[in-house]
Backbone bond lengths (Angstrom), bond angles and torsions (degrees), N, CA, C in turn:
res aa  C-N    CA-C-N  psi(-1)  N-CA   C-N-CA  omega(-1)  CA-C   N-CA-C  phi
1 M - - - 1.452 - - 1.531 108.15 -
2 D 1.328 116.77 128.37 1.462 119.05 -179.64 1.526 110.63 -83.45
3 I 1.316 115.76 172.68 1.461 121.50 -173.62 1.529 112.52 -61.34
4 K 1.321 116.49 -38.45 1.468 119.66 179.95 1.529 110.65 -63.92
5 Q 1.304 116.89 -42.41 1.466 120.75 177.98 1.530 110.64 -65.22
6 Q 1.320 116.76 -38.06 1.460 120.04 177.83 1.524 110.78 -64.14
7 L 1.316 116.51 -41.52 1.459 120.12 177.77 1.524 111.35 -63.45
8 I 1.311 116.21 -44.22 1.466 120.18 179.26 1.529 110.45 -61.22
9 Q 1.305 116.61 -41.56 1.462 120.71 178.50 1.529 110.67 -62.56
10 E 1.318 116.95 -43.25 1.469 120.39 177.88 1.520 111.10 -65.34
11 I 1.331 116.86 -40.95 1.464 121.13 178.58 1.527 110.48 -60.49
12 D 1.324 116.14 -43.08 1.461 120.57 179.78 1.524 112.32 -61.00
13 N 1.339 116.91 -25.01 1.462 121.20 -177.00 1.524 112.81 -107.30
14 T 1.338 117.04 22.17 1.462 121.27 -176.49 1.516 110.02 -120.51
15 A 1.333 115.22 140.58 1.465 121.60 179.06 1.530 110.64 -70.46
16 A 1.330 115.42 150.70 1.468 122.23 -176.33 1.530 113.68 -55.51
17 P 1.333 119.93 -43.46 1.481 118.02 -179.38 1.541 112.84 -59.14
18 L 1.311 116.87 -37.82 1.454 119.79 178.37 1.531 110.64 -71.72
19 L 1.314 117.40 -33.18 1.463 120.95 178.21 1.527 111.35 -63.15
20 V 1.334 116.88 -33.73 1.461 120.76 176.97 1.525 109.51 -60.92
21 E 1.331 116.40 -43.68 1.461 120.82 178.87 1.527 111.35 -67.29
22 V 1.318 116.45 -40.01 1.463 120.44 179.17 1.529 110.17 -63.38
23 L 1.313 116.95 -43.70 1.465 120.81 178.51 1.526 110.69 -61.99
24 D 1.326 116.55 -44.58 1.454 120.84 179.18 1.531 110.68 -59.92
25 F 1.327 116.63 -43.61 1.456 120.86 179.80 1.525 111.54 -65.44
26 L 1.320 117.38 -41.64 1.459 121.20 178.32 1.526 110.83 -62.32
27 Q 1.326 117.18 -42.48 1.460 120.48 178.37 1.524 110.86 -65.51
28 F 1.327 116.74 -37.86 1.458 120.83 175.92 1.531 110.88 -60.87
29 L 1.329 116.62 -46.56 1.462 120.80 -179.40 1.526 111.67 -61.63
30 K 1.327 116.43 -41.00 1.458 119.83 179.59 1.526 111.05 -66.08
31 A 1.330 117.36 -41.98 1.465 121.00 178.51 1.528 110.44 -64.89
32 K 1.327 116.61 -39.80 1.463 121.19 178.57 1.528 110.50 -63.54
33 Q 1.311 117.02 -39.97 1.460 121.33 179.44 1.532 110.27 -62.28
34 I 1.321 116.58 -41.74 1.468 120.86 178.12 1.529 110.09 -65.54
35 E 1.322 116.60 -43.40 1.465 120.75 179.12 1.530 111.20 -64.05
36 D 1.323 116.55 -42.24 1.467 120.66 178.83 1.526 110.99 -62.65
37 A 1.318 116.59 -40.03 1.468 120.27 178.62 1.530 110.30 -64.71
38 A 1.330 116.87 -39.71 1.466 120.57 178.48 1.527 110.42 -66.04
39 D 1.343 116.61 -41.04 1.464 120.56 178.00 1.526 110.91 -63.05
40 L 1.314 116.19 -41.60 1.462 120.54 179.34 1.526 110.83 -64.06
41 K 1.327 116.58 -41.75 1.468 120.56 178.20 1.528 110.17 -62.19
42 E 1.326 116.68 -43.97 1.462 120.78 179.16 1.532 111.25 -63.05
43 A 1.324 117.13 -40.72 1.465 120.81 178.79 1.523 110.92 -64.19
44 R 1.324 116.40 -41.72 1.467 119.69 178.09 1.523 111.34 -64.10
45 E 1.326 116.64 -40.53 1.460 120.49 177.86 1.528 110.66 -64.14
46 S 1.320 116.78 -39.17 1.463 120.72 178.21 1.518 111.07 -64.46
47 L 1.330 116.32 -42.92 1.463 119.84 177.78 1.520 111.30 -63.08
48 A 1.312 116.59 -40.21 1.462 120.36 178.45 1.527 110.07 -64.35
49 S 1.319 116.56 -39.01 1.454 121.03 179.09 1.526 110.73 -65.26
50 V 1.313 117.30 -40.60 1.467 120.93 177.91 1.525 109.84 -63.65
51 A 1.316 116.34 -39.73 1.465 120.37 -179.09 1.527 111.38 -64.44
52 T 1.328 117.05 -35.01 1.464 119.34 -176.83 1.528 112.53 -93.84
53 E 1.328 117.35 -30.77 1.461 120.12 -174.50 1.518 113.44 -105.38
54 G 1.307 117.67 -14.95 1.456 120.66 -176.13 1.513 110.82 88.46
55 T 1.305 115.92 -167.62 1.453 120.89 -177.34 1.522 110.22 -118.30
56 V 1.313 115.07 170.72 1.456 122.32 178.58 1.521 107.26 -109.87
57 S 1.304 116.90 139.99 1.468 118.88 178.58 1.522 109.80 -68.62
58 W 1.324 115.15 156.80 1.462 121.19 -179.92 1.537 109.42 -61.45
59 Q 1.318 117.85 -40.17 1.467 121.54 179.82 1.539 110.88 -64.41
60 D 1.319 116.56 -42.36 1.473 119.47 178.60 1.528 111.10 -64.12
61 L 1.334 116.30 -40.11 1.460 120.32 179.62 1.525 110.10 -64.39
62 K 1.317 117.70 -45.85 1.466 120.94 178.90 1.517 110.62 -61.10
63 A 1.309 117.43 -40.97 1.462 120.49 178.81 1.521 110.86 -65.70
64 E 1.304 116.47 -39.05 1.464 121.15 -178.82 1.519 111.97 -64.39
65 I 1.329 116.95 -37.61 1.467 119.35 -178.54 1.531 112.44 -95.43
66 G 1.329 116.34 2.32 1.463 120.64 173.50 1.510 115.29 83.29
67 L 1.304 117.38 31.95 1.471 119.71 176.83 1.506 111.57 -97.80
């Protein structure tokens, strides 16, 4: 039995109030996966930018943000 069939079997044997929580958790996990993928893409773009543009000194960064 594959994982999807196991989940369906568990769903069939679960009360509705618990299913609401399971659905909420599944939607949370899916949203987190999308957010994590976006964060990873942004990190890769930042690394690529550093490779092509170089880095900023700590003093320049502090001055830029007003510290």
